N, C-alpha and C positions, 0 to 999 in steps of 0.2 A: 627577447627580440620581438618587435612588433612590426606588422606589415601594413597596418592602417587600411587604406582603401583597397589594397591588393589582397585582402584576406580571402575573398571569394575565389580569386585566381589561385591563391596558395592552396586552398582546399582541393581544387581540381588538380593542381600539380602533385599534391601528396597522394591522391588516389592513383593517378596515371603513373607517376614515377615509382610508386610502391609496387604496382603490378609488373612494371618493366624490370625492376631490380630483382624480383623473384624469378622472372623468366631468365634473366642474365645468369643467375646462379646455376640454374639447370643447364643452360646452353653452354656455359664455359666448361662444365664438367663433361658434357657430351662432346665438346670440341676435341678433347684429348683422344677420343676413340675415332673421330672423323675429322682429322686436321685439314683435309683437302675439300671439305664440303663448302662450296662457294655460297650456297644459300644460307648456311649456318653462319659463315663469316659476315655476310651482309646483314643478317638479322642482329648479330651482336653489335656491329658497327652502328646500325640504326638505333639500337637501344641506348648506347652511350650518347649518340647524337641527340636523341630526343630528350633525354634527361638534361643534357647540357643546355639545350635550347630553353627548356622551362626554367632551369636554374638561372640562366642569363637574364631572362625577362624579369625575374624577381631579384636580380642583382646579388645572387649567392655566388660571389666570385671564387671562393675556395672550392666549391663544388664544380663550378664551370672549369676551373683549371685542371682538376684531376680528370674529369670526364673528357676534356678536350685532348689531353695527351693520350689517354686510353683509346680514344676514337682514332687518333693518328696511328697508333699501333695496328689497329685492325684495318685501317686503310692500306697500310703497307702489306699486311697479310693477304688481303683480298686481291692486291695487285700482283701477288706472287713474288714479292721482293724480299720476303723472309719466310722461314718455315716455323711451324708451331713445334716447340720443344718444351721439356719440363721446366727449364729456367723461365721461359716466357710465361708459362701457365702459372707458376708460383707468383711472379710479379703481378700479373694481371688479376689473379684472385686476391692478392693483397690489396691491390687498388680497389677492387670491388668491395672489400671489407671496409676500406677507408670511406668510400662513397656511401655505403650503408650506414656507417657511423655518423657521417655528416647529415645524412637524410634523417636519421633518428633525432639528431639535435635540432634540426629544422622543425620536425613534427612536435617536439617538446618545447619549442620556442627558446632553446638554449643557444648561447654563443657557439658558433661553428668552430671546430678544431680542424685546422687545415691539415692536409696530408703532409707527411714528413718530407723534408728536402731529399732525403735518400731515396724514398719511393718515387718521387717525381723525376729524379735524375735517372733512376733505373728505367722508368717508363720512357723517358725521352731517348735514352740509348736504344731501347727496343723499337722506337718509332723511326729509326734510321734503317735503310735497307742494308742487308748483308752485302758486302762488297762483291764477293764471288757470284752470288745469285743475281745481283743487280747487273753485273757485266754480262752474264749469260742471257738475261732478259733483253738487254740492249742488242745483243747479237742476233737473237731469234726474231725479235719484232722489227719489221721494216718501217721506216718513217713513211707516213701516208702522203707527205708532200715533198717537193724537191728541195725546199729550203733546209738549211742545217738545223734550224731550231725544231723543237718537238711539235708534232701535229696535234697533240692533245691539250685540252684546256682543263683547268681545275674546276672544282665545284663552284668556288667563289666567282671565277671568271664567267662561268655559265649563268649564274644568277645575275651578274652584272649585265650580261648580254640581253637577258630577258627584259630587265628594267630599261635598258637603252632602246630596245626595239619599240616598246610602248611609248617612250619619250619622243623618239624621232618621228614615230608615226603620228603622234598628236600634233607635232609642229607642222608636218607636211600636209595634213589632211585638208586644212582650210583653204590654202591657195590651190591645191590640186582639185578640190571640188569646184572652185570657181572657174579655173582654166579649162577644164574638160568635163563638163557635166554629162556628156553623152557616154563617156567611157565608164562611168560609175555603174551603169546598168549591166555591163558585161562581166564585171569581175568584183570580187569581194576582197576587202583588205583586212578582214577580221580573222583572227586565229580561232578555230573552232574549239569546242570543249575537248574533243578527243585529241586534237593536236597538242593543246596546252597540257593535258594530262600526260601525254607521252613525254613532253619535255620534262615535266616534274618527275615522272617515273625514271627517266634516264639519270637524273641527278643522284638518285640513291640506288639505282639498279646495277646490273652487271655491265661491265665494259666502260669505255671512256668515250667522251664526245669528240668527234673528229672535226678539226677546223676546216679541213679541205672540203667538207660538205657544206660548210657555212660560207666560206669566202666567196665562191662564185655567186652564191645566192645573195649575199649582202651587196656585192658589186653590181648585180643586175638591176636594171631599172624596173619599176613597177608601175602598174596602171594607176591612174588617179583614184583617190579614195572617195567613198560616199560622204555625203554631207553630215550624216548623223554621227553621234558619238561612238567611237570604237572602244571605249573603256568598258570593262566588265563591271557588273554590279557587285555589291557586297556579298550577296548570296552566292553568286557564281564564283567569286574569288575564294570565299571560304570553302566552297565545295571542291575547288581545285586544290587548295591547301590540304584538304582531307586526304588527297591522293599522294601527298608528299612522301609517305613511307611505303608506297607500293613497290612491286617488283616489275620486271619486264625489260625487254631490250628496246633501245631507242629506235623509232622509225625515222629513217633519214628523210624519206620523201615527205613526211609530215612537217619536218623542220624546214625543208626547202620551200614547201608550199607556204609556210608561215612567213618566211623571210622575203619571199618573192613579192608578197603583198605590201611590203614596207618600201616607201619611196627612198631613192638613194639620197643620202645626206648632202646638204649643200656644200659647195667648195670651202667656204670659210669654216664650216663645222668640221669638214674632213681634215683641214689643216690645223685645226686647234690642237694645242699641246697640253690640254688639261689632263688631269689624272683620270684613269679609267676605273678607279676603285670607288665604291660607294662609301660615304663617310659614316662614322658611328652615329652621328645625329640623324642622318637620313634613315639608317637601319632601325634605330629606336622609334622614329616617327612611324615607320611602316608597322612595327609591332604594336604601337599604340593604336593605330587605326584598326588593326586586326581584332583587338580586344576592347576597343572603345565603344562609346554609345552612339556616336554619329555615323553618318554614311561615309563610305570610303571616298576621299576627295579625289577628283579627277586630276590627272597630271596636266596642268595647263601649259607649263613651259618645261623644257628639258634643259638641264645644265650642260655647260660646254663639256664637262668631263664625261657625262653620259653619252653625248653625241660622239665624242672622240673615241669612246670605247668601240662603237660600231665601225667608225672609220678605221681604227687601228686593226680591227679584225678583217675588214674588207681589204686592207692594204696588203695582207699576207698572200693574196691570190692575184693573178693577172686580171686587169680590168676587162670586163666583158662589154662588147659593143652593144649599144641599145638597139632593140628591135621594135619599131613601132608596130603595134598590132591592136586589134580591137579587144583582145582578151589577154590578160596576164598569163604567160606560159611558165609553168614550173621548170626550174633549171634541172639538168641531169645530175643524178647522184654520181659520186665518184666511182662506185662499183656497179652501176646499172648499165645495161646494154641498150636500153631505149628510154626516151624521155617519159616522165610521169605525165599522166593526163591532166588537163587543166582542171582546177578545182572549182566546182560549182558553188554558188552562194550557199552559206551554211543553212541547213534545214533545222527546224526546231528539234532539239534532242528528244528522244522518246522518254515518256514518263518512267522513272526508275522506281522499283519497289522500295518501300520504306526500309530504311536501314535500321540496324539494331539499336542505334543511339536514339532513334525516334520512338521506339517501342519500349524503352527501358526508362524507369524512373528511379533515381537514387534516393533512398530513404534512410534517414538516421536510424541506427539500431535501437536507440532509446525509444523511438516511436513503436518499433516492432515489439519491444519488450512490454510496452504499455498495452498494446493490443493483445499480446499473449496473456497478460495478467487479467484483462477484461474477459477474454475467452475462458480463462480458468475460473473466474467467478461465475460465468454462465454455466460451466460444467457443474459447479456445486449446486446452483439453482436447479439445473436439469435433474441431478441426482435426487434432490428433495422432491421435485414434482413426480418423478418416477415412483418414489416410495409412497407418496400420497395417492397416486393413481392406482397402485396395486391394492391399497387399503380401501379404495372407494369402490362402490358398486355401480358407479356411473360409467356405462360403456362408451359414451361419447367422449367423456373426459379421458378415458384410457386411450382412445384412438388419438386424441389431440396430443397427449403426452408422448405417445409412441412416435408421432410425426416430429414432435419437437426433439425427441431423442436422436432421430436420424439426422435432422438438419444440424443440430449442435455438433454431432460427431463429424459431419462433413466440414463444417466451419472450423472445427478444431484441427482437422487434418490440413485444410488449406492454409491456415495461419502458421501451422508448424512448418509447412513447406517453405514459407517465406523466410524462415530462420535457418533453413538448411544450407550447408556449404559442402562442396566436395572435399573429401579427405586429402585430395591432392595439395591443399593448402598446407598440410602438415608434411606430407610425403616429400614435397618439393625441396625441403632442406636437407634430406638425407644423402643424395648423391655427393654433395660437397663434403658432408661430414664423413662419409665412408672413404672418400678419396683422400682426405687429409689424414685420417687415422691410419689408413693402409700405408701411406708414405712414411708416417711417423714410426710405425711398427715394422716397416720393411716387409709388408705382406702384399700379396696379389689377390685382390678381392673384386668380384663383380656383384653389383647390387641390382636386383630385379624388383620392380614395383608392379604390383597387380591390383586391379580394382581401384585405381585412383579417382574414378568418377563416382564412387560410392558417396552418397550424401548422408550427413548427420547434423545434429543441432550445432549452431555456431558456438555455443558455450562449450560443448563437448570437444569440438575441434581444437579450441584453445587449451582446454584442460588436458587433452591427451598428448600434447606436444612434448612436455618434459618426460613423462613415463616412457614414451617411445624412444626418445633420445637415449635414456639409460639402457633400454633393452638392446637397441642397435649397437651401442658402444660395447656392451657385454658380448654380443655375438661376434663382433670384430676382434675384440681383445681376448676373450676366453674361449670362444668357439672355434674360430678359424686358426689352423696351425700355420706355421711358417712354410714357405715354399719347399724348403729342404725336408721338413718333416712330412709334408704331404707326398712328396715324391718317394720318400722312403717307405711309406705305407701304401704305395700303389695308386695314389690319387693324382689328379691333375694339379699342377703348381698353383693355379688360381682357384681360390675358394669362392663360394656363392652364398650370398645372403638374400633371402626373399622376404619382402615386406608386402603383405597382402591384406585386403579389406573386402568384405562382402556383407550383404544384408541378409539376416535370417529372422523373418517375422518382424517384430517390433524391436529387434536388437541388431547391433553391428558386431561382427566378428573380425578382430584384427589378429594377425599372426605374424610372428617373426621367426623365421626358420633359417638354419645354416647347415652346410654339409661338412661341418668340422669334426672334432674328435668326440663330441657328445660328453655325457657325464657318467662317472662311475659311482654307483650307489655306495660301494664300500669305502671309497675315498671320502665321500660326503659324510658318512657315519663317523669315520675317524676324525675328521675336522670338527664335527659337532661335539664329540667327546673332548677333544683337545681344547676347544675354545669355551668349554663349560656350558654349552647350550643344553645338554642333557647328559645323563650318565650312560654307561656302556650298555646296561641291560635294556634301557629304554630305546637306545639307538638300534640295538639288534632286533627289536620287535618292529621297527619301522619297515613298511613296504617300500619298494623302489620308488613309487610315486610320491610317498611321503618324504623320502630322502631328497628327491628333487626339490620339494617345497622348502627344504631347509635353507635354501639360498635367500629366502625372503626374511630370515631371522635377522634381527638387528646385530650388526657387527660381524655377520658371517661372510667370509670370503675365501675362495679357493686360491687366491694369490698369496705367495709367500713374501712378495715385495710390493710396497705401495708406490704407485706411479701417478702421474697426472691424468691418466686415463681411468684407472680403476684400482681396486685393492683395499679400499677402506671399509667395505661391507655396509655401506650406507645406501647406495643407489637402489638396490632391489627392495630394500625395506621401504623406501620412499615410494617406489612403484606400487607395491602392494597396498600401502595406505591410501594413495591417490585413487587407485581403481576402486577400492572399497567406498571411498567418499562419493564416487560417481555411481554407486549402486551397481557396480559391475563385478565380474569374477575373473580370475586369472588361473590358468592351468599350464603345466609343463609336461612335455613328452620328450623323451630322449632315448637314444640308442647308442651305446658305447661304440666309438669308431665310425659312426655314420652321421651323427649330428643331433641337433636339438630343435625343438619347436615350442614356442610359447604362444598360447592363445588367450586373447582378452575378449571378454563379452561385456558390452555396455549397452544401455538402452539408447534408442534413437534420440530421445529428448529428456531433459532433466526437469522440464516444467510440469508435466503431468505424468503420474506414475500409477500403474495398476498395482493394487495391493490386496492382501487378504485381511479383512477386518475380524478382530477377535475381541472378546470381552474378558476382563479380569475384574471380578466383582461388578461394580457399576461404571468402570472406566473402560473406554474403547482404546485399542491399540491397533496399529497396522504393520503387518510384515510386508516388505517388498515381494511382490508375487514372483519375481525372477528367481528368488532363493527357495521358494516352496517346492518340495518334492512330492510329498504325499501327506494325507491326513487320515487318522483313524481313531476310534474310541478304544480306550484301554482301561482294564481293571488294574489299578496301580498296585494291587497286592501281588501281582505276578512279576514284578520287576526284580532284577538281580543287582548285586553289588560286586564290582571288579576293581581291585586296587583302591578301595575307598570311594569309588565313583558309581552312583546308581546308573544302571544301563537298562535298555530295553532291547529284546532280541527281535530283529526284523530280518526275515529271510536268512536265518542262521548267522546273522552278523550282529554283534553287540554295538549299540549306538549309545553315546552319552545322553542322559536324560536330565533336564533341569526344570524346576518348578518356577515358572516366570512370575507367578503371583507373589512368591516369597521375596523376590528381588524388587518388584516395582510397586507393591501395595504394602505399606508399612503395617497395617493392622493384621495382615495375614503372614507375618514373618515366620511364625511357628505353627501355622495351621496345617493339620493333616488332611490329605485328600485321599479318598478311597477309589475314585474313578474320575476320569476327565478325558478331554480331547487332546491328542498328541499331534503336533505339527512338526513334520520332519523337514528340516532346512538343509540346503547345501551351503557350506561356508568354506570357500577354497576347495580343497580336495576331500574334505571331511563332511560327514552327515551327522546332524545333531537333532535331538528331539526336545521340544518344549511343550510343557503341559499348560493348557489354557482352560478357562471355565466354559466359554461359549464361543461358537463360530457364527459370525454375522454373515459373511459371504465376500465375494470378490467385488471390488469397487475402485473405479478410477478416481484418484484424488489429485488435488493441486497442492504442491508442497509449499508451505509457508514457513519462513525462517522463524526460529524461536526468538522471543524477546530478549532484551539485554540481560534480564535477571536469570534467564534459563540457558543462555548460550554457553556451550561447552559442557552441558549435562551429559555424563557418560551414557551411552546407549541410545541417545535420542538424536535423530538427524533433522527433525522438523515436526510440523503439526499440520493438521488439515481439519476440515469440517465434513462430517459424515452426512449421508442422505437424510437422517432423521434429526439433523441439526446439532449433534454432539460434536465436541472437540476431541479429536483423536491424535495421539502422539505416534509418529512414525519411528519405528525401531531401527537402530543401526546395530545389527547383530554382532559384527566383529568387535566393535568397541564395548558392547555390552558384556560379551564373554570376557574380554580383557579386564573389565572393571569388576564384575561380580564373580566370575569363575576362576580368576587368576590364571587364565588360559588364553594363549595367543594362537589364533588359527592362521 
């Protein structure tokens, strides 16, 4: 699918519609708990309406059709002609899924798959008012006019009225200005910005527009117009359209003042029998002008149909006798006790503060990545200069290098912030996920989101989405009991799942907790033995915390039956692997009968990593600093052997000890060491010691991917350049243990 000249407009549509669809997903789930919230109903209505408008301009007819019917459903809801129920929510959420699917196809330039006829039929049925409620509404609401027909006009009629007012005014201004030049100084026939914004606000706001307030105004004569042009400029018109999705009640006196300034249509025009609907061609022309290159063309002539629209509206009310006066007097509102004061000529609007759109620049993420790469190279040069400055005896050079160090650190922080996104981008999908799972599993669950504004690197936001989905699904399926089980154990019928995020130094902590049944260590031990994960003796020696971590083992599951939600023993293994790839850690805490909590710790960014540099022979290696617990020098003759594994005793606890040089340096495979430095690392819930030859120190490094020849090398996550110009390999400890120690942590 190609959009040709509309490609730039398409990109704007994809950005705006993408944000709106994310908001709609959250708002629809929220609507179930607040079905009578008028503001929420209006917001959802405007969301579908905006997506429909953008799709219509790009001629995405399948998307327009689905959004239009969904919009009608919420128009009925906000009028109170139907109630929100579970059936309606299921259909609307299915419609949102269909819209999201079509939106994805548009983004990928694929042919659009239209919504199914069954879905459209279900939506159309829900877009009709419920008979009983519709009758009740008709009995309660009194007609605002004496005529038998309704006193309200639709959104389309309201838009037609605005178009007709401008058209009629343009026709009548020229003769009126010649016939009565003196009267032009006393009254203004222009609609002010505030009045026009009020009209547009009413179009999508609360309540309906009453014709009885329009009819007397349209029938009343108006003072002659000024000779200058009454059309608004491009900038003014676009500014007014920016208010199209605002809220607020319609100010009747503003409308009356606006219509009072419009001359009464001529008799032939009033008798015209033309259509009062704007044609498709005229509407498309208006949209073309809105997004086109040229100036907005003035309406030189009004069509008979447009003139008849005003005449038809005016005919609904008794004709008012003309009152010659030096100034045009505003007609009385239907519910007002006194006439509104005459409107003075419009004063220049006060200067408005710059909007967010004027202070924000949209930048392609590829450019940000390029800038981040250049800053990374600058960090490497900085490290090199710092090392040279320390070795130099020149005090002036040391000061200059110190200043460069500070500036580089500030620049690095500023660039990193440009790549930051709130975790809400991920959290926003979970209310819908939990809602659907709860209905499927027949559970009552309340999801609480905490710390949604916590920022982290854009790449991390995307990478954490799938692991969090697995964890939330597990909390809903495994953690929360059925309502009957919860009542039997003295708990409330509804369970609670809390998804929280907070920043801790240069790391982000994510937690998923529930108030369900928790985990039983003895049950986990038995399952591990049954599934062959370990023998009974090894299982009995496991601590409770180590038992909880068994759920990360491949193929391990506490479910006896496999469902489409869980039970295959794959999800948690994927979570552990993904978090390890992000240089993060994951821990589990649980209390039987009270619930469980899973805590994930990941760095703020993946581009630059603090590391501990070590030497093995002449080769430099880097441990991620987040995993380093402590370092000490050790006489290796004092080590012990337990179950065939060499261990070191640290504060009365035996920790496994490995000689890193024997794994990574081929010439030292059988070399005996009498002493060395031991680096204690945290890997999951365990602590492990590695013997190294030399400690270089802490250093911030830029992670460079390995070349094609080295990609997939066990134990290596990347490479970097050290401060002294050497190439250092960054170690991936979990995969290294799996490869060389035949041990999965």
